[in-house]
Phi, psi and omega in degrees: 000143182252145181227142167281138186235134167210173186205163175220149177268145172231157173224135176230132180266128175295146179289342167211141181303137176280120183255123176230179177295346179269356179120193182265140178236117188252328185229131176266118176251144177200185184226129172262126179249155176226132173242134179240123183277183187290344179266358182094357178286134181226162181215147179259147176223175183223138172247115187230071185285154169221102187296323183285352173263353174123355179270183170295165177279165175301318181298320178294319179295317179295318179298321178297313180298320181295332182273350182285151176287168181289342177235133180242163172226175183299326180298318178293315183299318184267013174241015176296131185295152181296342178290352178238064187295325178292323176293317177306310182298313183299312184287317181294322181297313181292326176296318177299319184296319178296317183295325181287344180050044182293329179196161184290321180230123180275102178242092189297336179291344180259352182278143175271114179274132182308144183281077178285161170275123183251156169265126181273127181277120178271154171290157179287165176068201186292340179301335179299331183293335178268327188279326187300323182295321177299315179294323177301315181294340177273358176107358179289139174232000173236134184229151178234130183232133180282132175237173182076016181264316180249193179290137192297321181294324177293320178294324176298320180296316178295318179301317179297316178296318182295312181294323178294321180295315180293326180299332182288344181284159186279335184266152174293136179233162180234140180234131176248135179250124185243115181266349183050036178072017189260006180268150167282168179300315182298317181288328175298318178297319180297316180296316181296322179293317178300317180292322176301319181297323178288320185295335181265001180269106185294346180286339185281130170263037181226125180255118172284099191293315176188163168256129187261126176042068182294327185238163180300163182303324184283005179245041183302316182297325179290323176298320176300320179296315180295322178302320183279339185273327187245156181274336177295124181298150174246136175248142174265138178234280179304329180292339183232035184296322180246163181300320177303317180292321177302314181296318180296314181294322178296316180296332180271005172109005180284122177234016179271207185278134174254118172273113185253121174255093189306323186293344176238007185283330184120212185298122176300322180299313181289328177296317176302313183299318181295310182295319182287329180287317189255355175051049184284159178276115190242150164230112179277138191217160183273157168238031181061038175284169175281182178298336180294304178294325181298319181301313179296317181297318180291326176300318178293319180299317179297326182280326193246346180297134185249014183206185181258023180292143176298144178277144184275054182243018179274070186232003184299331182289356178275355178234147179247354183286164177272092187300318183299320182295310183286333174293318178297318179297316179297316180297318181292339183256009175276000000 
């Protein structure tokens, strides 16, 4: 099948820079693509790369789109190299949508997204102490907080205040700690020990669900050692950012939690095959994509999630723009 192809770039400014151990992130850049089939039916897709998480860079994705011809076919779409996983996801997803003929025009701002349970992303540092209550009032019961950003003793103090505050609530809550690979071995041990102490305290109505990517990708064997030493679960994120990495970690013995960010993972078809074959423990998560990429990602999460873990898509509060308005404008001008 042949498709007419075009694309547009978007930029969204975070209402506050996202601070991780990898630095500050202020603007989300991505690409909206459109494929039109021979009957005039068209569908929108999204390419939302994050190079520091393991995908291609925005510049590489844009260069790839610029080099493509004005008409594409299935052979081109399904031969995108694995080195461009965000492009693979974007093109294959939109191609799948056209083939399924789910609707004549894919307008994600008009689609009703299933009411999943989400994990709300807190700002790093002391700002989390103000934001968590707002998210709680919005219905969140799972929270994610970045660690390895500031000095460890200061983070421990904030962590103690945060856990005590959440403990005062009547409902059971879950907290995920995300280091983005930024901890030293010594500090990873300290964090895991602190979390172990909370997990065995029956008075707490707070579950430290896991620590995410405590050490850099190149310290996989050490992460395995920490997994076996402490009771607090460890989840891999940057280590399993793409499908190739997921396969490598599984082959090397990882049977813990896989944080899957579909928009940068690669081919949806191959991701399905991997998850269904090995029945891995998954947490599907956002890369701050728009509603276009989110719809495809949530469809995969609904199909492939093997547990009741909250999905890591509680990030809308990080933007203040009117997404529906500018997406409609972008769509109308493609």
